[in-house]
N, C-alpha and C positions, 0 to 999 in steps of 0.2 A: 348809571353810576350816579350815586347820591352823596353829596359832600357838603360840608359847611361852605356857605357863600362868603365872599369877601365882606359883604354887608352884614354887620352883626345881627344875630337873631334870625337870620334867613338861611334857606337851603338852596342848593342848586342841583337839579336833576338833569343829568346829561346823557343823551343817547347818541352814540358815535358810530358811524359806518365809515369805512376806509376808502370807498370809491364813489364819489358823487359826481361832481363835475369832471373829475379825473377819468371816470368811466367813458364819458363822451370824447375826451381828449385821446384816450387810448384807441377808440374806434376810428377817430380821424386819422391817427398815425398808422393804423393798421390798413386802412383802405387806401390812403394816399398820403405822401409827405405833406406836412403842414406848409402852407404858403406864408412866407413872411408878411406880417401885417394883417393876416386874415384870422379872425378868431374862430377856432374850430367849432365852438358852441354855436355861434351864429351861422356858420356854413351848413352844419348838419341840422340845425333847427328848421331851416327852410325845407329840407328833404323830409324831415319827420312830420311837418305840418300837412304834407300831402298824404300821409298814411292815416287811416281811420283809427279811432280809439280802439285799443286792443291789439294794434299792429297786426291785424289779420291772423290772430291766433299765436303769433310769435312771442315767446317769453325770454327774458334775459335774467339770469342769476348774476348779481353784480359783485360777486366775491373775488375780484381780480387780485387782491392783496391779502387774502384771508378776510376774516371779519371780526368785529368786535360786538356789535349788536345787530339783531337780536341773538346771533349765534357767536358765542365767544370761542372762535376756532381759527387759529392761525394757518391751518392746512386747508380751509375751505377754498374751493376754485370756482371760477366763473364758467358760465355756459349759455349758449343760445339753445332753446328747446322748442321743437316744433318747426325748425327751418326747412323750407322747401324751395324748389326752383321758382316758385310763383313769388317769393318775397324779394324785395329790392333794398337798396341802401336806405330808402325812407323808412321802410318797415324796421330795419335793423336799428336805425337811429332812434325811432320811436320806442322800440322795445327796450333800448338801453335807458332812455328817459323814464319809461314806465317802471322798469326794474328797480331803478333807484328809488323811485316814488313808492313802489310797493314796499320795499325794505324800510323806508321811513314810516310808512303806515303801520308796519308791524311794531316799530318803536313806539309809535303814537298809541297804539292799542295797549302796549305794556304800561305806558305812562297813565293812561286813563284807568287801567286796572288797579292801580295804586290809590285810586280815589282822587286823583288830581284832575280838576276840570279843565278842559281846553276848549275855548270858544273860537279861536282863530289862529291861523299860523302866519308868522312873519318871515319873509325871505330876505336873505342877504347872500353874497358871494357871486360867482360868475354865472351859475345857472339861473340866477334871479333876473339876468338880462334878457332871457329867452322868453318871448310871449307863449310859445308853444309849451315849453316846460312848466311855466307858471300855471297855465291852464290845466295841464296834466295833473299837477300837484293838487289843484283845487278840486278837480273832479275825483281823484283817487282818495283824498282826504274827506271828500264830501262836506267841506266846510270853506268859509271865505279864506282867501290867501291875500296878505297884504305885502305889497312890495314897498320896501323902505326907500327913502330918497337917496340914501347912501347904501351902496352894496357892501361896504366894509363892515366888519363886525368886531373881531377881537381887538384891533387897533383902537377903535373908537371907545370900546369898553374900557380898555386900560387907560386911555387918556381921561375918561370921565372919573374913574377911581382916583387917578392921580390929581385931578383938578380939585377933588373933594379933600384929598390929603393935604394939598397946598393951601387950602382955604379959599379957593376961588368960588366954591359953592358950599352951602351949609350942609347939604345932604346928597346922597346919591339920587334920590327922587327928584330933588330940585335940578340937579345937573342933567338928568335924563329928560325932564320936561323942557329944559331950555335947549337941548341940543339934538335930541332925537326926533326925526320927522317921518311920518308915515306918508306913503305915496298912494298909487292906485290900488283899489280893492278888486280882486278877481273872484267872481262867485262861481261855484260848481254848476255844471250844466245837468239838468235833470235827465236829459236823453242819454247821457253816458253812464249813469249810475249802475244800471243793470249789468252792462258789458263789463265794467270794471269790478263789480262784485264778484262776478264769475271768474274773471282773470285773477283777482286777488286770491281766491280760494285755490286756484291752480298753482299760483306763485308760491303760496305758503307751504305746498308740498315739495317744492323743488329741493330744498336743502336736505331733507331727509332721504329723498330718492337718490340724489347725486352723491351723498357723503361716502357710501361704500366705494 
């Protein structure tokens, strides 16, 4: 989705998927009731870390609530593909994380196809708290991933725009430079690239195969 940005003279290109961190929360609820005070992303991340890149061949199509991008289809449904008795909860958790990342990679590829250069990815939100998921994203994007000091996104963005409107800053750039802080940079691992390239090509076929 491309639209006029709130900043005059600029544009906002937005690729939206409907189940990111929510996909992992769905899995946590499906396999066991959530424990009060325990973050399901953190709980399942430890299991996913024990599964190798590619989740031993298991794939997850993350269309739990239909999808917006890269497939604008409210009737799309999710699925585990390649599930066998040899897989465990760690493989399932990792497949969910990888499925979300593969879908985001498709959106990234569409963005690049418009001629928009992308040199790094910045993470916010609940999934950014997971070391395992952050590394998966870097590996599947095959580019550095930057974790921001604050995992909040939309609220900070709204506050920055309001601060400019109120005169606290002269421009959005000035407000951003004063308030937005980058954290750790996670680099892709060369030894995972071939595995993820193969899995990505398999993932890209899932929607068309499952749609009927």
